[in-house]
C-alpha positions, 0 to 999 in steps of 0.5 A: 499500500503506497502511503505517500504518493509524492516523491520523498527524500531519504531524510523525509522517509526516516522522519516518517518511519520514526513517528510513534504511530509507525513504530510497529509498522514496516515501510519501504522506500520504493522509487521515492515513495513510502510503501507499507508492507502489509502483514500476511500469515503464510508469507511470513511463515514461509519467510521465517522458514527460509530465514531459519534454514539460512540461519542454520547454514550460517551457524556452521559458516560464519560468513554473514548476517541474515535478516527478516522483514524488519531488516532494511537495506538502503539501496539508494537515495530513493530506495530502501528495501525490506526483503522478507529474508535478506542476507549480507556478507560480513566482508560487505558489512563488518559491523551490524548497523543500528538501523538499516544496512547502508548497502544492498543485500547480497541475497534477497527473498521476497514472498508474494502476499495477497496484496502483491502484484507479480509485476511489481515483485518482478520489477523489484527483483530487477531493481535488486539486481541493478543495485548489485544484489547477487541473488534474488528469489521470488517465492509464489505460495499459490503456485508453489514455485520460486523464480530465481534472479541472479547476476551470474545468469541472464535468464530467470529460472523458475523452480517448482516443487520437484526442484532444488534451490542453491545459494550459488556463490553467495551462500556456497554449498547451501541448498534448499528443496522447494518442497521444504519451503512449503512444508 
């Protein structure tokens, strides 16, 4: 849901999300517009599951940080994204920030909620890549499919319930069967 239809600066965005009435809400800045992320049970559950599995991987490979939907990444002066699951390496972010990460994530997962449009999600995936996010998964619960966007590959790959996702060079050795996302 777009909150502010006029373009706002990053400072105006920061002031808006810092208001007391917005304390328990999650917002993104997309193309200079403030957008509220609407809560939804199934996408949150799926995002939490993926987050848990990546966290387990990171317990064994201490190479970075995983965030949930409240973990923001400043992409540019006009874009601050809060992926449902985000990952950033310690090499790119040596210390955890107080607020959003000052750089884009290495890996982002967006799970479609009932209020999301596929076209907007795909545009956002392309924007992640434009900002040098190396790997993006778009998860579609209704179809039980995941679209994989990568800086290493020109084509988008769709993986269904019989397939396995991998962390490529971002999370080396990490794999996840799509069917395990939807358990």
